[in-house]
N, C-alpha and C positions, 0 to 999 in steps of 0.2 A: 462535527459532520459538515458534509459538502464543502470541501475544501476546495480552494481555488487553484491551488497545483498539486500534483501529484508526483511522489517521490517513484522515479523509475529505476533510478541505478545510484550507487554509490563509488567514486573514484578510489581506486587502491592503489595505484601506483604509475608511475611513468612508464612508458614502453617503447623503448628504442631510443634514438639519439635526436629526433627530429621534433619532441615535443608530444607525440601520441601518448594515450592513455587507457589504461585497462581498466574497466567499469565492471563491478558486480552488479549483475542485473537484480533490480527488487519487484520483478514482476513474473508473473508465471508463465509467460510466453517471450522469451528473448527475439523472437522475429519481430517483435513489435519496433525495434530498432532499424530494421531494414528501412531505408528509404527517408528516415529521420533526419532532417537538415536544420530545425530550428528547434531550441529548447530554452529552458532556464537554468541556471548556475545559481544552488543556495548554498551558501558559504558564511559562517558567523552570522546567521540571522538575515543577510542580505540576500535578495533575489535579482538576479540579472539575466538578460537575454544574452543567448549565445548562439552561434552558427557551428553546425557540427558537420562532421564528415566521418560516417561509419564505414570502417574498412573490414572488420571481420565481427561475426556474430556465431557464439556458440552456445549451448545451455547455460553454460556457467561462467562466462566471460565475453565481453564487448570490448572490441578495440576501436577506440574512435578519436578525432582530431577536433580540437575547438580552434576557431579562428584567434589567431592573435598569439596562440601557444605555440612557440617554435623550438623550445630548447627543454632538455631533461629537468634542469632546475625550474622554469616557469611551471612545467608539468607537475614536480613534486610539491610545489606550492599549493596546488588544488586537491592533495591527498586528502579525503574524508568528506570533500564536497559533494553534494548531492546534485544529479542531474534530474529535471522536472519537467513536467508538460503540464499546460494549463489545461483546465475543464474542457475547452473546446477542441483540445487534441489529444484528450483521452480516448483510449481504445473503447469501442461499445462492446458493453459487456452483455452476456446472455442474459436471458430471463431469471430471475431469482439468483442472481449472483450481483455482489455489492462490492464496492471499493472499502477497505479495512478503515480507512480514515473517515468514511462516512458512516460508518455502524458505531465508532467511539464517541462516546456522548451521547448516544441516543437513550432515553430512558424506558424502563422494560416494564411490562405489565402481564399479567395472563388474562384470559377470556372471562374469567371469574371478578376480575376488577382490581385483584392484588397488585400492588407495585413492588418492584424489587430493587429499583435504584438504576445508575447509569451503567450502560457498559464500557468497561474501563480498558479491555483489551480483548484480542482475538488471538487465540494461539492455533496455528496451522500444523494439523496433526498428520497429515497425509490421506488419512481416511475422510474425516470431516474436519471442520474447523469447529473451535470451541469458543463459547463466548463466556469471557469473564465479567461479572457482575458486582460492582463495589470491591473492587480489588482482592476477589476469591470468596466472598459473601455466597455466591452462586456460580455454578459452572454449568453451560448448557451447550449440549452438542448442537450445530447448527444443522440439523434434520428438517424435513419438509414435513414430518408427522408432529414436530415440535414448534415451528414456526408458523404462527397463524396469520400474521402479516409484519411486513417490514416497510416503514415510511421513512426513509433517510431525508426526505424534504422537511418532513416535521419533526423529525428526530424522536421516532416512535417506534418500539418494536413489540409486539404482542405474542405471547408464547400460548399455546393450547395447554389449558390448566391441566387436562388428564396427562398429556404426552409429558408434560414439565416434572408431573408425579414421580411418573415413571423413569426418566431419565435424568433428571436435574440433579445436580450434587450440591446439596446447601452445605454452608460451613457449620450451622448450628446442630 
């Protein structure tokens, strides 16, 4: 809940002979990389600030350089590392839209007061996200008619009891 950093891409391989990197975006809008000059590199549990130069942005790939990385060998050593931004530099989300990392760990309830457990995963299906509660105990589509309230600051999601009965998939 309320992560300090957001992963926005993962480094997949070197690109070229001057230490550039190919990054797979982990964000809905890869255009968010345009103009990005400062970020954090997460590797082996460590987070360090880096200076970036983004040279190419496509929906499925971003080409960038990191200051101090000048050879393919140095770039290859970063394979699998995450490029992150801190909360202050995260994109502003539209109303009723949340960062997945802020949803995971939220306690879930319905409007009748029933507790269902912790949200453990969010599946992005294309049509709408699906919230997984307690590792499959309950699956709930993230629909406005089902979500009564989402309070990521306090780690609490409340489902409409009637809507949940209609579309929730219970394991039992």
